[in-house]
C-alpha positions as CSV (number, residue, x, y, z in Angstrom):
1,M,11.8,5.5,46.3
2,T,10.8,3.8,43.1
3,A,13.6,3.4,40.7
4,S,13.0,5.1,37.3
5,P,12.8,2.8,34.3
6,P,15.9,2.4,32.2
7,P,16.1,4.5,29.0
8,F,14.7,3.1,25.9
9,S,17.2,1.3,23.7
10,A,17.2,-1.2,20.8
11,M,17.9,-4.0,23.3
12,T,14.7,-3.1,25.3
13,G,12.6,-2.5,22.2
14,I,9.3,-4.1,21.2
15,Q,9.4,-7.9,21.2
16,T,7.7,-10.2,18.7
17,G,4.3,-11.4,20.0
18,S,3.7,-8.5,22.4
19,P,0.6,-6.3,22.3
20,A,2.7,-3.4,21.2
21,F,4.2,-5.4,18.4
22,R,0.7,-6.2,17.1
23,R,-0.4,-2.6,17.3
24,V,2.6,-1.3,15.5
25,S,2.5,-4.1,12.8
26,L,-1.2,-3.5,12.1
27,A,-0.9,0.3,11.9
28,L,2.1,0.2,9.6
29,F,0.5,-2.6,7.6
30,A,-2.4,-0.2,6.9
31,A,0.1,2.6,6.2
32,G,2.1,0.5,3.7
33,F,-1.2,-0.7,2.1
34,S,-2.5,2.8,1.5
35,T,0.9,4.3,0.5
36,F,1.3,1.8,-2.4
37,A,-2.3,1.9,-3.4
38,L,-2.2,5.7,-3.7
39,L,1.1,5.6,-5.6
40,Y,0.5,2.8,-8.0
41,H,-3.2,2.8,-8.8
42,V,-2.3,4.8,-12.0
43,Q,-0.2,1.9,-13.4
44,P,-3.1,-0.1,-15.0
45,L,-4.5,3.2,-16.2
46,L,-1.5,4.1,-18.4
47,P,-2.9,2.7,-21.6
48,L,-6.2,4.6,-20.9
49,L,-4.3,7.8,-20.1
50,A,-2.3,7.4,-23.4
51,D,-5.5,7.1,-25.4
52,G,-7.6,9.6,-23.5
53,F,-5.0,12.4,-23.5
54,G,-3.5,11.5,-26.9
55,V,0.1,10.8,-25.6
56,A,2.7,8.1,-26.3
57,P,3.2,5.2,-23.8
58,A,6.5,6.7,-22.6
59,E,4.8,10.0,-21.8
60,A,1.8,8.3,-20.2
61,A,4.3,6.6,-17.9
62,L,5.1,10.0,-16.5
63,A,1.9,9.8,-14.4
64,L,3.8,7.3,-12.4
65,S,7.4,8.2,-13.0
66,L,7.0,11.8,-12.0
67,A,5.4,10.8,-8.7
68,T,8.2,8.3,-7.9
69,G,10.9,10.8,-9.0
70,F,9.7,13.6,-6.8
71,L,9.1,11.1,-4.1
72,S,12.6,9.9,-4.2
73,V,14.1,13.4,-3.9
74,S,11.7,14.4,-1.2
75,L,12.6,11.4,0.8
76,L,16.0,13.0,1.5
77,L,14.2,15.8,3.4
78,S,11.5,13.7,5.0
79,G,13.9,12.1,7.4
80,A,15.0,15.5,8.6
81,L,11.4,16.7,9.0
82,A,10.7,13.6,11.1
83,D,13.7,14.3,13.3
84,I,12.2,17.7,14.0
85,F,8.4,17.0,14.3
86,G,8.4,13.4,15.3
87,R,7.7,10.1,13.4
88,K,4.0,9.7,13.9
89,P,2.9,13.3,13.0
90,V,4.9,13.3,9.8
91,M,3.5,9.9,8.7
92,V,-0.2,10.9,9.4
93,A,0.1,14.3,7.6
94,S,1.8,12.6,4.7
95,L,-1.0,10.1,4.2
96,A,-3.8,12.7,4.6
97,V,-2.4,15.3,2.2
98,S,-1.5,12.6,-0.4
99,A,-5.0,11.2,-0.3
100,L,-6.4,14.7,-0.9
101,L,-4.1,15.2,-3.9
102,T,-5.3,11.9,-5.3
103,L,-8.9,13.1,-5.1
104,L,-7.8,16.2,-6.9
105,T,-6.3,14.3,-9.9
106,A,-9.8,12.8,-10.6
107,I,-11.2,16.3,-11.4
108,I,-8.3,17.9,-13.3
109,P,-9.2,18.1,-17.0
110,S,-5.7,18.7,-18.5
111,W,-2.8,16.3,-19.0
112,H,-0.2,18.7,-17.7
113,G,-2.4,19.6,-14.7
114,L,-2.6,15.9,-13.9
115,L,1.1,15.5,-14.1
116,L,1.6,18.5,-11.8
117,A,-0.7,17.0,-9.2
118,R,1.1,13.7,-9.4
119,A,4.4,15.5,-8.9
120,L,3.1,17.3,-5.8
121,F,1.7,14.0,-4.6
122,G,5.2,12.5,-4.8
123,V,6.5,15.3,-2.6
124,T,3.8,14.8,0.1
125,L,3.9,11.0,0.1
126,A,7.6,11.0,1.0
127,G,6.8,11.6,4.6
128,L,5.7,8.0,5.1
129,P,7.9,5.3,3.6
130,A,11.3,6.3,5.0
131,V,9.9,7.4,8.3
132,A,8.0,4.1,8.8
133,M,11.3,2.2,8.3
134,A,13.1,4.5,10.7
135,Y,10.2,4.1,13.3
136,L,10.6,0.3,13.1
137,G,14.4,0.5,13.3
138,E,14.1,2.6,16.5
139,E,11.2,0.9,18.2
140,M,11.8,-2.8,17.5
141,H,14.0,-5.2,19.4
142,P,16.7,-6.5,17.0
143,S,15.1,-10.0,17.1
144,A,11.7,-8.5,16.0
145,L,13.0,-6.1,13.3
146,D,13.0,-8.4,10.3
147,R,9.6,-9.8,11.1
148,A,8.1,-6.3,11.6
149,M,9.7,-5.0,8.4
150,G,8.4,-8.0,6.5
151,L,4.8,-7.3,7.7
152,Y,5.1,-3.7,6.6
153,I,6.4,-4.7,3.2
154,A,3.6,-7.2,3.0
155,G,1.1,-4.4,3.6
156,S,2.8,-2.5,0.8
157,A,2.5,-5.5,-1.5
158,M,-1.2,-5.9,-0.8
159,G,-1.8,-2.2,-1.3
160,G,0.1,-2.2,-4.6
161,M,-2.0,-5.1,-5.7
162,A,-5.3,-3.8,-4.5
163,G,-4.8,-0.3,-6.0
164,R,-3.8,-1.7,-9.3
165,L,-6.3,-4.6,-9.4
166,V,-9.3,-2.7,-8.3
167,T,-8.6,0.3,-10.5
168,G,-7.9,-2.0,-13.5
169,V,-11.2,-3.9,-13.1
170,V,-13.4,-0.9,-12.3
171,V,-12.4,1.0,-15.4
172,D,-14.1,-1.6,-17.6
173,F,-17.4,-0.4,-16.0
174,L,-16.9,3.1,-14.7
175,P,-14.7,6.1,-15.7
176,W,-11.1,6.0,-14.3
177,Q,-12.0,9.0,-12.2
178,A,-14.4,7.0,-10.1
179,A,-11.7,4.5,-9.3
180,T,-9.3,7.3,-8.4
181,I,-11.8,8.8,-6.0
182,G,-12.3,5.5,-4.3
183,I,-8.5,5.1,-3.8
184,G,-8.3,8.7,-2.4
185,L,-11.0,8.1,0.1
186,M,-9.3,4.9,1.3
187,G,-6.1,6.9,1.9
188,L,-8.0,9.3,4.1
189,L,-9.3,6.4,6.2
190,A,-5.9,4.9,6.5
191,A,-4.4,8.2,7.7
192,F,-7.1,8.2,10.4
193,A,-6.3,4.7,11.4
194,V,-2.6,5.4,11.8
195,W,-3.4,8.5,13.9
196,R,-5.6,6.5,16.2
197,S,-3.6,3.2,16.5
198,L,0.1,3.8,16.1
199,P,1.9,4.3,19.4
200,V,4.0,7.4,19.9
201,S,7.7,6.8,19.4
202,A,9.6,5.7,22.5
203,G,13.0,5.5,20.9
204,F,12.9,8.8,19.1
205,V,15.1,11.7,20.1
206,R,14.0,15.1,18.7
207,R,16.7,17.0,16.9
208,P,16.9,20.8,16.1
209,A,16.2,22.2,12.6
210,R,19.7,23.0,11.4
211,P,20.4,22.6,7.7
212,G,24.1,21.9,8.3
213,L,23.2,19.0,10.7
214,M,20.7,17.7,8.1
215,L,23.4,17.5,5.4
216,T,25.9,16.0,7.8
217,A,23.3,13.4,8.9
218,L,22.8,12.4,5.2
219,A,26.5,12.2,4.6
220,V,27.1,9.7,7.4
221,P,25.4,6.7,5.7
222,L,26.9,7.6,2.3
223,R,30.4,7.1,3.8
224,R,29.5,3.5,4.5
225,P,30.3,1.1,1.6
226,D,27.9,-1.5,2.9
227,L,25.0,0.9,3.0
228,R,25.9,2.3,-0.5
229,L,25.6,-1.3,-1.8
230,L,22.2,-1.6,-0.3
231,F,21.1,1.7,-1.8
232,A,22.2,0.4,-5.2
233,Q,20.1,-2.7,-4.6
234,G,17.0,-0.5,-4.2
235,F,17.7,1.2,-7.5
236,L,18.4,-2.1,-9.4
237,L,15.6,-4.2,-8.0
238,M,12.8,-1.6,-8.1
239,G,13.9,-0.2,-11.5
240,G,13.6,-3.7,-13.1
241,F,10.4,-4.7,-11.3
242,I,8.4,-1.6,-12.1
243,T,9.5,-1.4,-15.7
244,I,8.2,-4.9,-16.4
245,F,4.8,-4.1,-14.9
246,N,4.6,-0.6,-16.5
247,Y,4.7,-2.0,-20.1
248,M,3.3,-5.5,-19.6
249,G,-0.2,-3.9,-19.7
250,F,0.6,-2.3,-23.1
251,R,1.9,-5.7,-24.4
252,L,-1.1,-7.7,-23.3
253,L,-3.5,-5.2,-24.9
254,L,-1.8,-5.8,-28.3
255,P,-1.9,-8.9,-30.6
256,P,-1.5,-11.9,-30.1
257,F,-3.1,-11.4,-26.7
258,D,-5.8,-8.6,-27.3
259,L,-6.9,-8.9,-23.7
260,P,-9.6,-6.5,-22.2
261,Q,-8.4,-4.0,-19.6
262,S,-10.1,-5.9,-16.7
263,V,-8.3,-9.1,-17.6
264,V,-4.9,-7.4,-17.9
265,A,-5.4,-5.9,-14.4
266,L,-5.6,-9.5,-13.1
267,I,-1.8,-9.8,-13.5
268,F,-1.5,-7.5,-10.5
269,S,-3.0,-10.3,-8.3
270,A,0.6,-11.6,-8.4
271,Y,1.2,-9.2,-5.5
272,L,-0.4,-11.8,-3.3
273,L,2.8,-13.8,-3.8
274,G,4.7,-10.7,-2.8
275,M,2.9,-10.6,0.5
276,G,3.7,-14.2,1.1
277,S,7.3,-13.7,0.2
278,S,8.0,-10.6,2.3
279,S,6.3,-12.1,5.4
280,T,8.3,-15.3,5.4
281,V,11.8,-14.2,4.4
282,G,12.3,-12.8,7.9
283,R,12.2,-16.4,9.3
284,L,14.5,-17.7,6.6
285,T,17.1,-15.1,7.2
286,V,17.4,-16.2,10.8
287,R,18.4,-19.7,9.7
288,W,20.4,-19.0,6.5
289,G,21.5,-15.4,6.8
290,R,20.4,-12.3,4.8
291,A,22.9,-12.6,1.9
292,L,22.0,-16.2,1.0
293,V,18.3,-15.7,1.1
294,M,18.6,-12.5,-0.9
295,V,20.6,-14.3,-3.6
296,G,17.8,-16.8,-3.8
297,A,15.2,-14.1,-4.1
298,V,17.0,-12.3,-6.9
299,L,17.5,-15.6,-8.8
300,I,13.8,-16.3,-8.6
301,M,13.1,-12.8,-9.8
302,T,15.5,-13.3,-12.8
303,V,13.8,-16.6,-13.8
304,G,10.4,-14.9,-13.7
305,V,11.6,-12.0,-15.9
306,A,13.0,-14.4,-18.4
307,L,9.7,-16.3,-18.6
308,T,7.9,-13.2,-19.8
309,L,9.7,-13.5,-23.1
310,A,7.2,-16.2,-24.1
311,D,4.2,-15.5,-26.3
312,T,1.8,-17.6,-24.3
313,L,-0.1,-16.6,-21.1
314,Y,0.6,-20.0,-19.6
315,T,4.3,-19.0,-19.4
316,I,4.0,-15.2,-18.9
317,V,1.6,-15.4,-15.9
318,P,3.9,-17.8,-13.8
319,G,6.8,-15.6,-14.8
320,I,5.1,-12.5,-13.4
321,G,4.4,-14.5,-10.2
322,L,8.0,-15.6,-9.8
323,M,9.3,-12.1,-10.5
324,T,6.9,-10.6,-7.9
325,F,7.7,-13.2,-5.3
326,G,11.5,-12.7,-5.7
327,F,11.3,-8.9,-5.8
328,F,9.3,-8.5,-2.6
329,G,11.5,-11.0,-0.8
330,A,14.7,-9.2,-1.8
331,H,13.2,-5.8,-1.0
332,S,12.1,-6.9,2.4
333,I,15.6,-8.3,3.2
334,A,17.3,-5.1,1.9
335,S,15.0,-2.9,4.0
336,G,15.7,-4.8,7.2
337,W,19.4,-4.9,6.4
338,V,19.5,-1.1,6.1
339,G,17.8,-0.8,9.5
340,A,20.3,-3.2,11.0
341,L,23.4,-1.5,9.6
342,A,22.3,2.1,9.9
343,P,24.1,4.2,12.6
344,A,22.0,4.9,15.6
345,T,21.9,8.7,14.8
346,G,21.2,8.2,11.2
347,K,18.4,5.6,10.8
348,A,15.9,8.0,9.2
349,Q,18.5,9.3,6.8
350,S,19.7,5.8,5.9
351,S,16.1,4.7,5.2
352,S,15.6,7.9,3.2
353,L,18.7,7.2,1.1
354,Y,17.6,3.6,0.5
355,L,14.2,4.7,-0.6
356,F,15.6,7.6,-2.7
357,S,17.5,5.0,-4.7
358,Y,14.5,2.7,-4.8
359,Y,12.1,5.2,-6.2
360,M,14.7,6.8,-8.4
361,G,15.1,3.4,-10.0
362,S,11.3,3.3,-10.5
363,S,11.3,6.8,-12.0
364,L,14.3,6.6,-14.3
365,V,14.2,3.0,-15.5
366,G,10.4,3.0,-15.5
367,A,10.3,6.0,-17.8
368,G,13.3,5.0,-19.9
369,G,11.7,1.6,-20.4
370,G,9.2,3.1,-22.7
371,V,12.0,4.2,-25.0
372,I,13.5,0.7,-24.9
373,W,10.1,-0.9,-25.5
374,G,9.5,1.3,-28.5
375,A,12.9,0.8,-30.0
376,W,13.7,-2.9,-29.3
377,G,10.5,-4.4,-28.2
378,W,9.9,-6.7,-25.2
379,G,13.2,-8.6,-25.8
380,G,15.2,-5.4,-25.4
381,L,13.3,-4.6,-22.2
382,V,13.9,-8.0,-20.7
383,A,17.6,-7.8,-21.6
384,V,18.1,-4.5,-19.8
385,V,16.2,-5.7,-16.7
386,G,18.2,-9.0,-16.7
387,L,21.5,-7.0,-16.7
388,M,20.3,-5.0,-13.7
389,L,19.6,-8.2,-11.8
390,I,23.0,-9.6,-12.6
391,L,24.5,-6.4,-11.2
392,S,22.3,-6.9,-8.1
393,L,23.8,-10.4,-7.5
394,F,27.4,-9.0,-7.7
395,A,26.4,-6.3,-5.2
396,I,25.0,-8.9,-2.7
397,A,28.3,-10.9,-3.0
398,A,30.3,-7.8,-2.1
399,L,28.0,-6.9,0.7
400,S,28.2,-10.4,2.2
401,R,32.0,-10.2,2.2
402,M,31.8,-6.9,4.1
403,T,29.1,-7.8,6.7
404,R,29.1,-11.6,6.8
405,G,25.3,-11.1,6.5
């Protein structure tokens, strides 16, 4: 009689360099790419939306902040849905419906209708980010987790850059609706690619649809002080990062810069540095540990934010690059750390809570930054973001003492 194979476990998960590792990494690279392109392609459009619909910068930012806000809340449910229906089906459906809603925003004539579509988009998109992180936490061997997470984050960085950069350049030649349609069609292609290429979960265990169990599962990670600190990291880092990018476009369109929209969009090419950062920190953490490498990443981000105070592009552009490099490195480490610390029965919920905090930072700080920008200018904005990064460093120190990470 042939012996049956041992049950799947983290210690028998997908190894770095295997064919399965390459399939998963490529599929989730594409998923991360399309997710961030769909979500953030509106960021370079904010000044155009403000002018076209006759709204203030802070209100224009709602086109992004509403999406990230509804995304953050919906992430708390997406993990439970993925526990019921499976990881891959939820990810594919999330991408496809979100792409269709993006196409819809290109033909909606009213400002409030556009905001409604973006809010619904935030709800549907939630099915991918947390579930992708949970999928990697369940399927990857521990030695391959940080590398795989880094590649997924690299895809996110490239998608964020491409969505912003392409849209920002295209609108100098075509209406913004044309760029939005292109991004939506790309999202549909990505959903098809994930459906065809991503292996079905081997480490996933289906759970029944019981609201009480869902709430209990969410409560388990919240009882852990180490995970709570990581959730706080998501809020602080993403809140600061997205706020600088939200209002840098407004700043560069004004004197003394007076740059055209297509040139302003080029600042998003800094996301190439984010790709390099997120794909290499996994190797550095093996040698130096997560805490030390993350401190370095946050310090780099802090220096970059400070450099944006200058009134010359020769200083601002390197500052944006350093901020982006540091942010994606820190985010990649925090994401992998959540996967490593999360309890075996609560990986999807832990990922959902991390990303809830992450996108809530984007929504609340990103929208509130418009008020700060209007009241205290760029210096006030940088001061608030700098304070958030100092709090991040204190949180890393506390986390290191708890986990010896």
